[in-house]
Backbone bond lengths (Angstrom), bond angles and torsions (degrees), N, CA, C in turn:
res aa  C-N    CA-C-N  psi(-1)  N-CA   C-N-CA  omega(-1)  CA-C   N-CA-C  phi
1 X - - - 1.478 - - 1.509 108.66 -
2 X 1.339 117.69 140.05 1.459 122.90 -175.68 1.489 109.27 -87.63
3 X 1.363 120.46 83.54 1.421 123.90 -174.20 1.501 112.33 -59.07
4 X 1.314 117.38 -51.86 1.498 119.48 -173.27 1.534 111.38 -67.38
5 X 1.310 118.78 -38.33 1.429 119.25 175.51 1.504 113.71 -58.00
6 X 1.337 112.82 -44.81 1.480 117.72 -179.14 1.466 112.03 -63.80
7 X 1.355 119.25 -44.78 1.448 119.98 178.30 1.459 112.49 -61.33
8 X 1.360 117.76 -44.43 1.465 121.67 -179.41 1.497 112.36 -61.21
9 X 1.322 116.88 -43.48 1.402 118.83 -177.22 1.510 115.00 -74.87
10 X 1.318 118.04 -23.25 1.469 121.46 173.31 1.473 113.08 -75.69
11 X 1.323 116.65 -42.64 1.452 119.43 -179.27 1.519 109.45 -152.31
12 X 1.323 115.21 110.19 1.456 121.71 -166.00 1.541 113.21 -65.38
13 X 1.353 118.89 -15.58 1.394 119.22 -178.61 1.544 110.11 -85.13
14 X 1.389 117.73 -6.25 1.411 118.37 177.76 1.534 109.50 -69.80
15 X 1.285 116.88 145.56 1.473 124.33 164.47 1.447 110.52 -120.54
16 X 1.317 118.41 160.47 1.479 119.46 -172.72 1.524 109.25 -76.12
17 X 1.336 116.55 115.46 1.442 120.30 179.05 1.524 108.12 -83.28
18 X 1.355 113.35 138.37 1.450 117.86 -177.19 1.545 110.72 -88.17
19 X 1.332 113.33 68.93 1.494 119.49 173.08 1.543 108.94 -67.53
20 X 1.282 114.80 157.85 1.472 120.91 159.03 1.518 106.27 -53.60
21 X 1.343 117.83 130.65 1.492 122.27 -177.46 1.493 113.80 -47.56
22 X 1.368 118.69 -39.97 1.444 120.20 179.70 1.533 111.28 -67.02
23 X 1.337 115.62 -39.52 1.454 118.90 177.65 1.526 110.88 -62.94
24 X 1.356 114.54 -44.88 1.448 121.12 178.88 1.527 110.03 -57.76
25 X 1.291 118.03 -44.52 1.448 121.55 178.83 1.545 112.09 -60.34
26 X 1.340 116.58 -43.18 1.419 121.43 176.25 1.519 113.12 -63.53
27 X 1.317 116.04 -39.55 1.483 119.98 178.30 1.470 109.02 -64.53
28 X 1.339 117.49 -45.91 1.468 122.21 179.76 1.551 111.40 -61.16
29 X 1.353 113.59 -41.26 1.458 118.01 178.40 1.497 109.59 -58.94
30 X 1.317 117.70 -46.50 1.496 123.82 178.12 1.520 112.33 -59.58
31 X 1.345 115.72 -38.07 1.460 120.47 -176.08 1.543 114.01 -93.52
32 X 1.338 114.20 5.29 1.514 116.87 -168.33 1.549 111.05 -53.44
33 X 1.310 116.08 -43.55 1.518 116.58 179.98 1.538 111.38 -65.24
34 X 1.360 117.39 -39.76 1.430 120.01 179.13 1.520 110.82 -63.32
35 X 1.301 116.81 -33.56 1.438 119.84 -177.64 1.518 114.59 -86.10
36 X 1.328 116.07 4.32 1.450 117.62 -175.16 1.497 114.51 -120.48
37 X 1.316 116.05 33.60 1.445 121.37 -174.37 1.484 114.68 -85.74
38 X 1.318 118.32 -0.89 1.438 121.10 -171.48 1.533 115.19 -90.54
39 X 1.324 118.98 11.92 1.429 120.62 175.03 1.475 114.17 128.12
40 X 1.332 118.85 -158.14 1.442 121.83 -170.15 1.528 111.92 -107.84
41 X 1.310 118.50 11.90 1.446 122.92 -175.09 1.512 112.25 -104.88
42 X 1.367 120.52 130.83 1.409 120.72 175.78 1.534 111.74 -53.17
43 X 1.311 120.86 148.62 1.438 128.28 5.72 1.495 115.56 -89.69
44 X 1.382 120.47 23.90 1.466 121.82 -171.49 1.514 110.09 -115.33
45 X 1.340 117.93 48.02 1.426 122.29 177.99 1.572 112.27 -88.59
46 X 1.363 116.81 140.74 1.475 118.47 177.25 1.467 107.06 -78.95
47 X 1.359 113.65 166.90 1.490 119.61 -179.01 1.502 110.46 -81.98
48 X 1.360 112.39 149.85 1.479 120.35 171.17 1.452 107.67 -147.05
49 X 1.354 117.96 -171.96 1.489 122.55 -175.07 1.581 107.07 -59.71
50 X 1.332 117.68 -41.52 1.464 118.57 -172.52 1.564 109.79 -71.28
51 X 1.290 119.35 -39.81 1.505 120.56 -179.84 1.498 110.52 -68.58
52 X 1.309 116.25 -25.24 1.532 119.82 179.77 1.555 110.95 -97.41
53 X 1.372 116.40 9.75 1.427 121.61 177.34 1.548 111.99 54.05
54 X 1.289 116.12 40.31 1.482 121.11 173.63 1.519 112.31 -100.67
55 X 1.301 119.65 139.60 1.399 124.97 -177.82 1.510 112.63 -107.84
56 X 1.374 115.36 150.99 1.453 117.11 175.88 1.516 114.02 86.32
57 X 1.284 118.93 178.39 1.491 123.69 -179.87 1.513 109.17 -85.69
58 X 1.358 116.06 73.29 1.483 119.97 -177.95 1.528 111.80 -74.12
59 X 1.324 112.57 133.15 1.499 119.91 176.61 1.582 110.46 -97.37
60 X 1.339 115.91 -39.39 1.481 116.33 -178.57 1.547 106.95 -155.25
61 X 1.390 114.27 153.49 1.438 120.40 173.13 1.507 106.17 -134.28
62 X 1.367 116.62 126.74 1.418 121.89 175.64 1.565 109.13 -116.63
63 X 1.361 115.85 124.32 1.441 119.61 -179.70 1.518 112.85 -113.69
64 X 1.301 115.67 130.54 1.430 123.45 -177.72 1.535 109.13 -126.66
65 X 1.340 117.16 136.34 1.455 120.14 -177.81 1.546 110.41 -114.12
66 X 1.334 113.17 148.29 1.477 120.62 176.91 1.509 110.14 -134.83
67 X 1.335 115.71 142.09 1.449 119.16 165.85 1.542 108.73 -71.46
68 X 1.331 115.69 146.51 1.422 117.10 -173.10 1.532 110.84 -146.31
69 X 1.302 116.47 172.32 1.478 120.83 174.48 1.514 109.09 -142.93
70 X 1.322 116.77 147.20 1.453 120.53 -179.46 1.553 107.28 -92.24
71 X 1.311 113.04 123.96 1.489 121.28 178.17 1.514 108.92 -121.49
72 X 1.322 116.15 104.96 1.440 118.64 -173.98 1.485 112.13 64.10
73 X 1.409 113.85 -120.51 1.440 118.16 176.58 1.504 113.89 -98.22
74 X 1.353 116.62 5.71 1.491 121.20 -178.65 1.501 109.93 -107.60
75 X 1.294 113.41 152.22 1.496 122.29 170.45 1.514 107.26 -114.55
76 X 1.344 117.34 117.98 1.415 124.22 -168.88 1.503 110.54 -115.48
77 X 1.359 115.67 132.44 1.486 122.45 178.79 1.567 107.36 -68.84
78 X 1.295 116.58 139.15 1.470 121.44 177.37 1.550 112.39 -125.53
79 X 1.313 114.97 0.84 1.505 118.35 179.34 1.509 111.56 156.73
80 X 1.332 116.11 162.71 1.444 120.70 178.59 1.564 110.13 -70.03
81 X 1.366 115.74 153.30 1.451 117.85 178.96 1.498 112.27 153.11
82 X 1.361 113.73 146.86 1.434 122.22 174.69 1.483 109.49 -112.31
83 X 1.359 116.88 172.95 1.429 122.41 -178.38 1.533 111.63 -64.25
84 X 1.301 115.62 -39.01 1.480 122.09 179.71 1.518 110.60 -112.17
85 X 1.318 115.08 143.12 1.494 119.29 -173.74 1.572 112.77 -63.17
86 X 1.356 115.24 -29.70 1.487 120.68 -178.03 1.516 111.46 -78.51
87 X 1.339 118.46 -13.78 1.451 117.77 -179.25 1.566 111.77 -78.54
88 X 1.275 116.78 155.47 1.440 120.24 178.23 1.571 107.66 -151.81
89 X 1.369 112.73 167.73 1.469 117.11 178.72 1.472 110.64 -62.29
90 X 1.315 117.74 145.17 1.482 125.00 -176.58 1.518 114.60 -130.16
91 X 1.295 115.60 154.30 1.489 120.25 170.31 1.512 107.22 -132.95
92 X 1.355 115.42 133.58 1.434 121.33 175.13 1.482 111.01 -118.90
93 X 1.370 116.32 137.48 1.428 122.47 -174.31 1.541 106.49 -116.82
94 X 1.358 116.14 141.11 1.469 124.17 -176.10 1.497 110.89 -125.98
95 X 1.387 116.47 151.73 1.474 118.34 173.84 1.475 109.05 -91.18
96 X 1.320 115.97 -178.15 1.516 119.44 -175.81 1.519 113.24 -70.41
97 X 1.305 118.13 -12.42 1.471 123.42 176.86 1.535 109.94 -90.86
98 X 1.311 117.23 -6.88 1.474 120.85 -179.09 1.501 116.11 92.99
99 X 1.329 120.22 5.61 1.443 121.94 177.05 1.516 111.52 -77.71
100 X 1.336 114.91 139.97 1.478 119.68 171.59 1.536 106.98 -69.02
101 X 1.341 118.09 125.30 1.460 121.37 -177.64 1.513 113.24 -118.18
102 X 1.331 118.78 -16.97 1.454 119.68 177.40 1.510 110.05 -158.86
103 X 1.338 110.41 144.17 1.496 119.95 175.02 1.493 108.74 -121.85
104 X 1.377 114.65 139.32 1.469 121.36 176.31 1.468 109.48 -130.55
105 X 1.408 115.60 154.07 1.442 122.70 174.21 1.494 109.74 -123.98
106 X 1.301 117.49 150.84 1.468 121.18 172.70 1.515 107.89 -90.39
107 X 1.368 113.52 109.43 1.451 122.96 -179.73 1.563 107.27 -107.47
108 X 1.304 116.49 107.77 1.474 117.37 -173.30 1.507 108.48 68.38
109 X 1.383 114.55 -120.35 1.461 119.97 -179.21 1.494 114.01 -106.59
110 X 1.316 114.85 6.50 1.517 116.70 -175.47 1.543 110.81 -127.75
111 X 1.296 113.89 155.83 1.489 120.24 177.64 1.529 109.14 -87.59
112 X 1.329 115.90 131.97 1.442 121.36 179.59 1.508 112.11 -123.78
113 X 1.368 118.86 125.77 1.450 120.80 179.69 1.510 111.49 -62.43
114 X 1.340 116.49 135.17 1.477 120.31 176.91 1.478 112.25 -111.96
115 X 1.335 117.19 -10.47 1.509 117.58 179.47 1.506 110.36 177.18
116 X 1.317 113.79 155.76 1.496 119.50 176.52 1.540 108.99 -138.72
117 X 1.341 115.97 158.25 1.461 123.67 -179.42 1.501 106.17 -139.49
118 X 1.388 113.79 121.10 1.433 119.33 -175.47 1.575 108.78 -106.78
119 X 1.321 115.17 128.64 1.482 123.48 -177.90 1.525 110.12 -118.71
120 X 1.295 116.76 147.69 1.446 126.65 162.95 1.481 107.03 -113.19
121 X 1.292 119.70 99.99 1.468 121.74 -169.32 1.512 109.18 64.04
122 X 1.327 118.39 -121.46 1.448 123.54 179.04 1.535 110.71 -98.76
123 X 1.340 118.66 4.10 1.429 121.77 179.98 1.523 112.36 -88.69
124 X 1.284 118.26 121.09 1.467 122.82 173.87 1.502 108.57 -74.58
125 X 1.354 118.41 117.90 1.445 121.50 -175.22 1.522 112.30 -103.20
126 X 1.356 117.35 -30.89 1.448 119.13 -172.01 1.467 110.52 -162.01
127 X 1.328 117.99 141.04 1.462 120.84 177.36 1.540 109.12 -137.95
128 X 1.293 113.19 150.95 1.476 116.83 174.78 1.556 104.80 -144.46
129 X 1.326 116.42 109.34 1.427 119.70 -173.56 1.536 109.09 -155.87
130 X 1.327 116.61 136.78 1.421 123.09 173.76 1.556 113.53 52.60
131 X 1.342 113.98 40.44 1.464 119.60 175.55 1.541 112.55 78.35
132 X 1.356 117.92 14.70 1.439 120.34 179.50 1.547 108.62 -126.51
133 X 1.313 116.15 127.53 1.464 122.02 179.07 1.541 106.61 -112.36
134 X 1.313 116.49 127.60 1.490 119.74 -179.77 1.523 109.07 -129.73
135 X 1.317 113.52 142.43 1.482 120.83 176.06 1.547 106.05 -126.94
136 X 1.371 113.18 143.88 1.480 118.83 -172.97 1.548 111.55 -119.49
137 X 1.333 116.89 137.41 1.415 121.67 170.98 1.563 110.66 -114.32
138 X 1.343 113.07 144.80 1.474 118.46 -175.65 1.553 110.48 -115.53
139 X 1.361 116.48 152.06 1.448 120.02 173.68 1.581 109.21 -89.72
140 X 1.314 114.90 -178.72 1.451 117.67 -178.98 1.468 117.63 -64.27
141 X 1.336 114.74 -17.50 1.482 120.37 178.06 1.553 110.55 -90.60
142 X 1.290 117.90 1.52 1.471 119.33 178.00 1.488 112.92 85.45
143 X 1.316 118.90 14.49 1.494 123.84 -178.60 1.544 107.64 -98.76
144 X 1.319 114.48 144.27 1.446 120.62 176.75 1.565 107.76 -62.26
145 X 1.364 115.02 120.65 1.490 116.35 -179.60 1.484 111.27 -101.55
146 X 1.294 120.21 -29.58 1.460 122.23 176.90 1.504 110.35 -157.86
147 X 1.334 114.75 156.64 1.450 123.44 179.96 1.517 111.08 -134.45
148 X 1.303 118.79 133.12 1.447 121.88 175.04 1.514 108.85 -107.33
149 X 1.293 118.65 124.56 1.413 123.57 -177.67 1.520 112.47 -117.59
150 X 1.292 117.95 124.65 1.488 125.03 175.03 1.462 108.89 -111.15
151 X 1.348 117.65 119.88 1.480 123.14 179.29 1.501 109.46 -108.08
152 X 1.267 116.15 123.81 1.515 121.24 176.14 1.543 107.83 -71.79
153 X 1.336 114.95 138.25 1.480 122.60 177.60 1.506 109.13 -123.91
154 X 1.351 114.36 133.96 1.503 117.10 177.26 1.519 109.05 -65.03
155 X 1.350 115.56 127.70 1.458 122.21 173.56 1.544 111.77 59.05
156 X 1.383 116.85 23.71 1.460 121.66 176.43 1.508 107.96 -140.38
157 X 1.355 113.39 164.53 1.491 116.07 177.92 1.554 105.77 -74.49
158 X 1.355 115.02 150.08 1.464 119.10 -179.94 1.526 110.83 -58.53
159 X 1.368 115.46 145.93 1.436 121.56 178.98 1.520 109.45 -95.67
160 X 1.369 114.16 125.80 1.493 118.96 179.63 1.490 109.25 -109.54
161 X 1.329 115.94 129.85 1.457 123.22 177.84 1.534 107.46 -133.72
162 X 1.340 113.47 153.59 1.474 117.69 177.76 1.499 109.21 -125.76
163 X 1.350 115.44 153.08 1.444 123.39 -179.28 1.529 108.60 -128.05
164 X 1.332 114.55 128.61 1.477 119.85 177.83 1.501 110.71 -112.98
165 X 1.324 117.93 129.47 1.503 120.20 -172.42 1.510 109.15 -106.88
166 X 1.339 115.48 142.62 1.446 124.48 179.57 1.518 108.84 -123.72
167 X 1.349 116.29 139.17 1.467 122.17 -173.93 1.526 111.19 -124.77
168 X 1.372 114.00 155.34 1.463 122.03 169.18 1.504 107.31 -143.48
169 X 1.336 117.92 125.22 1.427 121.06 -178.05 1.586 111.70 56.13
170 X 1.276 115.04 41.48 1.474 124.15 177.25 1.506 111.53 64.60
171 X 1.291 120.90 20.42 1.414 123.18 177.79 1.544 109.64 -123.31
172 X 1.334 115.73 136.97 1.445 122.18 -178.81 1.535 108.36 -67.27
173 X 1.362 117.83 124.12 1.438 119.54 179.80 1.525 113.32 -116.26
174 X 1.377 115.47 -21.02 1.477 115.89 178.62 1.548 106.90 -152.85
175 X 1.344 114.31 145.25 1.420 121.57 174.43 1.471 108.57 -136.96
176 X 1.357 116.58 126.98 1.485 120.09 -172.60 1.517 107.33 -119.14
177 X 1.343 112.92 132.98 1.481 122.97 -179.74 1.555 106.74 -98.95
178 X 1.318 114.70 131.96 1.496 118.77 173.40 1.524 109.22 -129.82
179 X 1.273 118.51 152.60 1.477 120.53 178.44 1.491 108.58 -85.18
180 X 1.367 115.74 -173.18 1.443 121.28 -174.94 1.500 113.01 -61.43
181 X 1.347 115.75 -27.83 1.488 121.23 -178.31 1.518 112.45 -88.82
182 X 1.367 116.04 -0.18 1.454 118.84 178.50 1.506 114.44 90.21
183 X 1.298 117.84 6.54 1.493 121.35 -177.39 1.539 108.02 -83.90
184 X 1.321 117.73 133.53 1.470 120.71 179.68 1.494 112.01 -69.23
185 X 1.375 114.90 127.91 1.438 121.21 -179.83 1.530 113.19 -107.18
186 X 1.313 115.53 -29.44 1.458 116.28 -177.52 1.554 109.09 -163.13
187 X 1.317 115.26 160.65 1.494 120.55 179.40 1.493 110.04 -139.54
188 X 1.351 117.94 134.68 1.453 122.89 172.27 1.493 108.63 -110.98
189 X 1.328 115.05 139.94 1.452 122.02 176.25 1.495 110.64 -122.16
190 X 1.357 116.33 138.02 1.480 121.83 179.55 1.520 110.82 -121.55
191 X 1.375 116.33 135.08 1.458 120.35 176.28 1.519 110.03 -125.53
192 X 1.307 117.88 141.70 1.477 121.50 -174.74 1.528 112.27 -126.98
193 X 1.332 115.48 158.93 1.485 117.51 177.87 1.530 107.30 -92.73
194 X 1.374 114.93 -172.37 1.450 120.23 -177.41 1.493 113.15 -66.04
195 X 1.360 117.57 -22.54 1.462 121.90 176.47 1.547 113.22 -89.84
196 X 1.342 113.09 12.15 1.489 120.57 177.74 1.501 112.94 64.24
197 X 1.362 116.57 29.84 1.474 119.35 175.07 1.522 107.49 -99.22
198 X 1.331 112.61 143.49 1.492 119.48 179.09 1.527 109.69 -65.16
199 X 1.347 117.51 124.58 1.444 121.84 -178.34 1.534 111.68 -113.28
200 X 1.325 116.76 -29.39 1.467 119.46 -179.97 1.570 106.93 -142.76
201 X 1.336 113.72 130.45 1.440 120.42 171.61 1.536 106.28 -122.48
202 X 1.342 115.99 128.41 1.478 120.88 -178.38 1.549 109.97 -128.40
203 X 1.320 112.73 131.76 1.440 120.21 173.11 1.507 113.01 -111.02
204 X 1.322 116.79 128.85 1.471 121.98 178.04 1.539 106.05 -117.38
205 X 1.313 116.23 119.70 1.448 119.77 176.04 1.500 108.85 -145.44
206 X 1.335 114.99 116.88 1.488 120.97 -174.16 1.521 108.32 50.80
207 X 1.327 117.70 -119.75 1.439 119.74 -175.48 1.562 112.97 -95.54
208 X 1.368 113.56 2.69 1.454 119.15 -178.81 1.526 111.52 -90.91
209 X 1.306 117.80 130.61 1.455 123.28 170.15 1.453 107.93 -126.32
210 X 1.310 116.90 113.25 1.519 119.58 179.61 1.533 107.91 -118.30
211 X 1.311 113.29 140.39 1.481 120.26 -174.37 1.507 110.32 -130.42
212 X 1.245 116.57 131.10 1.527 122.45 177.73 1.571 103.62 -118.72
213 X 1.340 113.67 128.84 1.480 118.64 178.62 1.532 109.84 -115.76
214 X 1.316 116.93 141.83 1.477 123.84 -179.46 1.468 112.25 -120.67
215 X 1.327 115.45 131.27 1.470 121.95 178.82 1.563 106.24 -120.32
216 X 1.328 118.52 141.10 1.428 121.86 -172.57 1.542 109.93 -120.50
217 X 1.370 112.56 154.24 1.477 120.36 169.76 1.544 106.95 -116.81
218 X 1.306 115.31 -172.22 1.444 117.12 175.39 1.490 114.70 -67.78
219 X 1.307 116.60 -20.30 1.514 120.97 -178.54 1.501 112.18 -90.01
220 X 1.347 119.24 -21.55 1.460 120.84 -177.50 1.487 109.73 148.08
221 X 1.360 117.44 -153.74 1.460 121.04 179.57 1.520 109.80 -63.75
222 X 1.326 114.54 127.51 1.449 121.08 -177.27 1.540 111.54 -105.58
223 X 1.330 119.14 -35.05 1.481 120.20 -176.46 1.538 108.78 -151.92
224 X 1.302 114.97 139.75 1.426 122.87 177.53 1.529 107.33 -127.84
225 X 1.332 116.00 128.55 1.505 121.02 -178.06 1.515 108.95 -124.70
226 X 1.296 118.19 132.73 1.462 121.82 -176.21 1.537 106.28 -126.28
227 X 1.348 116.45 128.61 1.475 122.82 176.85 1.451 110.83 -145.66
228 X 1.356 116.27 161.77 1.497 120.73 172.15 1.451 111.64 -131.38
229 X 1.341 116.23 178.19 1.492 119.34 -171.78 1.556 109.98 -87.60
230 X 1.288 119.20 1.94 1.477 122.78 179.67 1.533 111.39 -104.55
231 X 1.317 116.69 -51.72 1.506 121.09 -173.51 1.514 112.82 -105.23
232 X 1.382 117.83 -8.77 1.454 118.12 -178.34 1.482 110.39 81.49
233 X 1.376 115.04 -136.81 1.456 120.59 -178.43 1.518 110.97 -67.87
234 X 1.375 117.18 130.05 1.424 123.36 -178.34 1.524 110.75 -115.14
235 X 1.292 118.24 -43.13 1.449 119.77 -175.85 1.545 110.26 -151.00
236 X 1.326 115.72 151.75 1.399 123.37 173.79 1.564 109.49 -138.15
237 X 1.300 118.65 136.06 1.464 120.07 176.56 1.537 107.25 -130.90
238 X 1.287 116.29 130.47 1.481 122.96 176.31 1.509 109.02 -114.18
239 X 1.372 116.29 139.89 1.449 120.07 -175.56 1.520 109.23 -119.71
240 X 1.363 117.68 133.39 1.439 123.93 179.50 1.516 108.97 -115.24
241 X 1.323 113.60 147.19 1.465 122.16 -176.55 1.529 111.95 -130.39
242 X 1.319 117.03 152.26 1.451 124.12 172.85 1.535 105.60 -131.90
243 X 1.353 116.07 121.52 1.467 119.26 -178.64 1.509 114.37 50.44
244 X 1.340 114.75 37.45 1.446 122.45 176.47 1.511 114.65 81.64
245 X 1.340 118.96 1.65 1.429 122.04 -179.14 1.565 109.20 -107.70
246 X 1.354 114.54 134.61 1.445 117.78 178.06 1.523 112.30 -62.22
247 X 1.261 117.46 128.78 1.489 121.94 -179.41 1.546 114.03 -119.50
248 X 1.309 116.57 -20.70 1.437 119.29 -176.67 1.517 114.40 -156.33
249 X 1.329 118.58 140.32 1.417 125.03 169.56 1.520 109.24 -121.16
250 X 1.345 118.59 127.20 1.395 123.50 -179.58 1.513 108.90 -112.01
251 X 1.339 120.13 106.19 1.453 125.65 -171.89 1.502 109.80 -110.23
252 X 1.375 114.04 123.03 1.445 120.18 179.43 1.519 110.22 -121.16
253 X 1.351 117.23 132.32 1.438 118.58 174.91 1.518 112.96 -109.80
254 X 1.290 118.06 153.05 1.449 122.36 -173.33 1.529 111.93 -130.60
255 X 1.317 113.97 149.89 1.483 120.58 170.18 1.520 106.91 -129.88
256 X 1.294 117.09 123.42 1.489 124.12 -178.20 1.490 108.86 53.92
257 X 1.367 118.58 38.86 1.432 123.79 175.37 1.492 115.75 79.36
258 X 1.394 116.64 4.00 1.473 119.36 -177.71 1.539 108.06 -111.75
259 X 1.307 115.39 132.03 1.504 120.87 178.70 1.427 111.92 -59.16
260 X 1.350 119.84 131.39 1.469 125.20 175.34 1.535 110.39 -101.61
261 X 1.297 117.51 7.38 1.492 118.82 -179.94 1.521 107.04 127.70
262 X 1.364 114.34 -176.90 1.442 120.42 -178.44 1.500 111.47 -147.28
263 X 1.298 114.44 161.08 1.461 121.52 172.95 1.539 107.84 -128.63
264 X 1.325 115.57 129.45 1.438 124.25 175.36 1.490 111.46 -105.13
265 X 1.367 116.00 126.89 1.446 122.61 176.28 1.525 108.34 -110.94
266 X 1.295 117.80 129.17 1.501 122.88 -178.63 1.500 109.25 -113.13
267 X 1.340 117.48 138.98 1.428 124.16 -179.37 1.469 114.75 -127.98
268 X 1.274 115.00 154.22 1.447 123.36 175.82 1.553 108.83 -147.74
269 X 1.338 114.02 123.50 1.484 120.93 -177.87 1.585 112.77 50.21
270 X 1.354 111.54 39.94 1.485 118.50 178.38 1.447 114.65 83.00
271 X 1.337 121.76 -6.76 1.436 125.33 -176.58 1.551 110.56 -104.06
272 X 1.324 118.23 139.87 1.421 123.09 177.60 1.539 108.56 -74.77
273 X 1.350 116.49 125.23 1.477 117.99 -175.48 1.570 110.68 -114.69
274 X 1.328 117.47 -14.69 1.514 118.97 178.76 1.495 109.56 -162.73
275 X 1.359 112.07 148.88 1.481 120.29 174.09 1.487 109.43 -137.70
276 X 1.365 115.89 125.07 1.475 121.27 179.02 1.527 107.97 -116.77
277 X 1.344 117.23 121.61 1.459 122.05 178.79 1.510 107.03 -111.52
278 X 1.373 112.17 115.26 1.511 119.23 -170.24 1.536 109.36 -123.87
279 X 1.364 116.60 133.21 1.470 120.77 175.62 1.539 108.43 -71.04
280 X 1.333 114.25 168.32 1.449 120.32 178.20 1.513 113.68 -60.32
281 X 1.323 116.28 -33.35 1.479 120.60 179.75 1.483 113.23 -84.08
282 X 1.345 119.61 5.27 1.450 123.61 176.84 1.521 112.42 95.71
283 X 1.323 118.65 -5.45 1.497 121.12 178.29 1.519 110.94 -63.88
284 X 1.304 115.02 133.03 1.484 118.08 -179.12 1.546 107.72 -85.54
285 X 1.272 117.00 119.55 1.460 123.37 177.17 1.479 111.48 -81.50
286 X 1.332 118.56 -47.50 1.424 121.83 175.02 1.534 111.16 -161.08
287 X 1.328 117.12 156.89 1.434 121.30 173.38 1.518 108.81 -138.93
288 X 1.316 113.06 136.82 1.490 119.47 178.27 1.470 112.32 -127.24
289 X 1.294 118.39 141.81 1.484 121.32 176.72 1.482 107.90 -132.64
290 X 1.359 116.88 139.76 1.462 122.30 -179.70 1.510 111.04 -128.01
291 X 1.279 118.05 137.51 1.490 124.99 174.13 1.508 107.13 -118.61
292 X 1.338 115.43 151.17 1.476 120.64 -176.25 1.548 108.61 -125.87
293 X 1.338 115.92 143.93 1.488 119.69 178.14 1.502 109.62 -154.62
294 X 1.316 115.07 -176.00 1.492 121.96 179.78 1.525 110.35 55.24
295 X 1.348 114.75 55.60 1.487 117.57 176.20 1.524 112.01 -74.00
296 X 1.340 117.23 142.77 1.412 119.37 176.20 1.489 112.85 -86.96
297 X 1.332 118.66 -175.82 1.516 120.36 -173.37 1.470 110.28 -67.94
298 X 1.343 122.24 -23.32 1.466 123.45 177.60 1.490 112.74 -81.19
299 X 1.353 116.46 -8.97 1.488 119.76 -179.38 1.527 115.34 92.32
300 X 1.351 116.20 13.78 1.474 121.82 178.74 1.564 108.03 -92.73
301 X 1.288 117.28 138.12 1.449 119.62 177.71 1.515 111.18 -73.75
302 X 1.342 114.74 148.66 1.487 121.76 179.41 1.525 112.26 -114.46
303 X 1.345 115.76 -10.83 1.479 121.06 -176.68 1.539 111.46 -145.20
304 X 1.301 115.48 126.47 1.477 120.31 175.69 1.551 108.33 -124.24
305 X 1.322 117.46 129.22 1.420 123.97 174.73 1.526 108.80 -104.22
306 X 1.288 117.22 121.17 1.495 122.86 -173.84 1.563 106.69 -116.05
307 X 1.355 115.01 125.55 1.497 116.68 176.70 1.481 104.07 -120.05
308 X 1.412 113.52 127.79 1.452 123.24 -177.62 1.525 110.11 -107.23
309 X 1.286 116.35 118.92 1.465 122.32 178.18 1.548 112.79 57.44
310 X 1.283 116.47 24.83 1.490 121.37 177.96 1.528 112.55 74.17
311 X 1.381 118.19 2.43 1.438 120.25 -173.72 1.533 111.61 -119.70
312 X 1.335 116.49 -62.15 1.461 119.87 -178.75 1.518 111.61 -76.07
313 X 1.317 116.48 135.07 1.444 121.85 -178.49 1.565 109.38 -126.79
314 X 1.334 112.07 134.52 1.521 117.36 177.36 1.508 106.99 -131.70
315 X 1.337 113.20 148.83 1.453 119.58 174.13 1.587 106.37 -120.10
316 X 1.314 116.32 121.95 1.461 120.84 175.42 1.540 107.50 -105.29
317 X 1.303 115.53 123.93 1.478 120.34 179.97 1.517 109.84 -114.95
318 X 1.357 113.53 142.81 1.408 121.51 -179.87 1.502 114.95 -112.17
319 X 1.304 117.93 144.83 1.458 126.23 168.08 1.482 106.24 -116.96
320 X 1.349 117.69 117.30 1.516 120.86 -176.90 1.489 107.54 -120.62
321 X 1.342 116.08 130.62 1.437 120.44 169.42 1.519 110.72 -115.82
322 X 1.381 115.36 157.51 1.443 122.25 -172.07 1.506 112.21 -126.79
323 X 1.326 117.63 158.93 1.398 123.00 171.29 1.583 110.46 -77.17
């Protein structure tokens, strides 16, 4: 996923924060819906049951985390808490078609809505998430023709921007951002291969030109490369599969073309089972391992035990309801 491009295009005053890669991944996961308001084309898709690896006709998922300790063969809860201080318990609500329609957070002792997503069938009509409100208009072919985005600003008037979409052969090829006065602020360009898969995504904003390239294998996306016109190569991600299932992501970040280290994410049955964060010289920054248990009748896990660097232990428990 092109983290920097998404942040820049959502709010041009953002600069790329050098989070620990795992923290950045969690932040992006939390913001995924806010970052996906630009239509139905990757890499800006909203979450649904399939993207979240949920099975069955799920109505809601509530996740609660506890600090824990391992005693013999048992893992015992010792108090509420998540791995990172900014994380909190969440609840996600879905419609009967599997679309994510509402997100909630536990603030203190009460649940507070953090965003909603309104659909008409499979058409996303309106979103409100992370201080950004978007409305969508469609053409006669059912394609997103334009988007109006209102971004709340602290101690300032809300910022209004508009996006106009252009298509060729039913595929989005260009999206242009204009401000309230109609002045062009940014342009996105999309290129596809003969199989109609996205191969190049380019963002042009002021003096910034950022390009993300996608290479595919028979199993799916095999490699993603992100670069800009100032620093050159910034990130590379390689994807490995077994029997058509994603098993590993190898993420490398660069500064001035030199690798600064990598993070390996390992998956099993759609669930993340391990994360290794390694410096360029081979130093281990952190290692995490997760195990899953207490599966329900639909095949969704209800308990995850996460061990960080062999010391910190967390238990994430799920409550899942169905239609």
